[in-house]
N, C-alpha and C positions, 0 to 999 in steps of 0.2 A: 503493500500500499504506500502510495506516495505520502508526503507530509500534509497532515490534516490537523484541524482543531475539532471537527465533530464529526460523529459517526451516525448516521441516521438508519435505523433498522427498521424493518416493519415484516410483520407476520405473512403477508401474502401479497402478491402483485396487486391485487384488488384495491389494496390501502394506498396505492400511489396517488390517486387524485386528492386525497386529504393531505398526505405527507409532501408532496410539491408545494404546499404552503410553507412549510418549514424551509424547503430548497430556496424559495424565492426570497425569504427574509434574510437567509444566509447570503445569498447572491448580493441582494441590496447592501449588505453591510461588508462585503469583502471577504467574509469568513469561509475558509476552506473546509471542505466537507466530502464526504462519500456516502452513497445511499445503496443499501444492500436489502435483499429479501433473505430473511433468516427466520425459522420458526423455532420457537422454544422446545415445540414437541416433535415436529417432524425433521429438523435438522440440528439437533442439540451439539453435535460435534463442531459442524461449521460455523453455527453462533459463537461457540466459545474461542475458536480459532479467529474469527472475526473481530472479537475484542481484543484477543492477545495481540493481534497484527496492527490493530488501530493504536492500541497503546505504544507499541513500538515506533509508530509512525508520528508519535506526539500528539494524539487525540487527546482532548481535554473534557469533553462532555459528550455523552450518549444520548440519543434522543430514540425512543421506542414506541412505534405505533401498533398497536394490536387491538383486535376486536375480541368480543366473546369472552373467554376465560382469560385472555391477555396476560399471560405469563412472562412474555418476552422481557419486560422490563426489570421484573423481578429476577429473573435469571441472569441476566445482564448485571445488574446489581451485585448479585452473589460473587460475579468473577472479577470486579473491580472495584476500587475505592474512589473512582472519579465520579462526578454527579451523573446521574441518570434521571433523564426528563422522560415520564410516560405520557403517551398521547392515547387515550381511549378511544377507539374507533366505532362508529355507530354500525352495528352489523347484527344479524340474527334477529330473533323474535323481541329481544329486549332493547333493540335499537342503541347500544352502548351502555346502557345502565349497568349491566353485568360487568362489562370492561372497566368502567369507571369504579366499580367497588373493588375489583380485583387489583386494578393498578393503585389505588389509593390505600388500601389496607394492607400494607407490607408488615411483615412481623417486626417486632423490636429489632434494631441492630441492622436493618437492610432498608434504609430510607430511599424512596423514589419520589422526587417531585412530581407532582401530577397536575396536569392543566385539565381543562373541560373536554368534554366529549367532541371530537373532531377539531379542538383548539389547536391545531398544528401551528398556526401563525403565532400563537403565544408560547409555544414551544421554542420557536426559532429565536423569539425575542428573548426569553428566559435564557437560552443558551448564549446569547450576545451579551445579555448584562452579566453572565457569570465570567465569561470571557474579559469582559471591560474591567474587571476588577485589577487587572495587572496589564492593561493595554490603554493609556491616556487617549489615543486616536480612536480607538473603538468608543471610547465613553464620550468623547466630542460628538461622534457621529449620532450616539444614542440620544444625547440632548438636543442635537439639531432636529432629529426625528420627533421627540416629544414637542419641541416648538412648532415644528410644521403641523402635528396633530391639533395642537391647541387653537393655530391659527385658523385652521380648517373649521373647527368648531365654533369660533368666534364669528367667522364670515358667515355663517348660517343663520345669525341672529336675526330676527325679523323686527 
């Protein structure tokens, strides 16, 4: 794996339309990333190897999108001490409620930051905020983005 800051994992290729929102944020902020399809259940060895390879390439944050049982973020968390962000994806009969509960309810000692159902954009922004703790230029870009958001809201005033 080339040098990267974020590894995005998703349980299935069908999760890509959601996780592309994470990619868009990372692209906007110039953060290097790689996206892979890995399943906690169907490809456990490949998942673990991807975590190991990403860490060797300098990865600082993992973002895991999964639906239904949504074990991917927890499995990744068990193999790294770097931050893991879980994105519960709406799928199956419960439309993401099961994935949300599975992702947010990690056992003590295995924390996974969890965003809302399908909130892949927020996962990207949270990763950027984590990286900005040691990157002044990234901090400035985040502040500029917040100003732009505020200006857009104020421009909507009637």
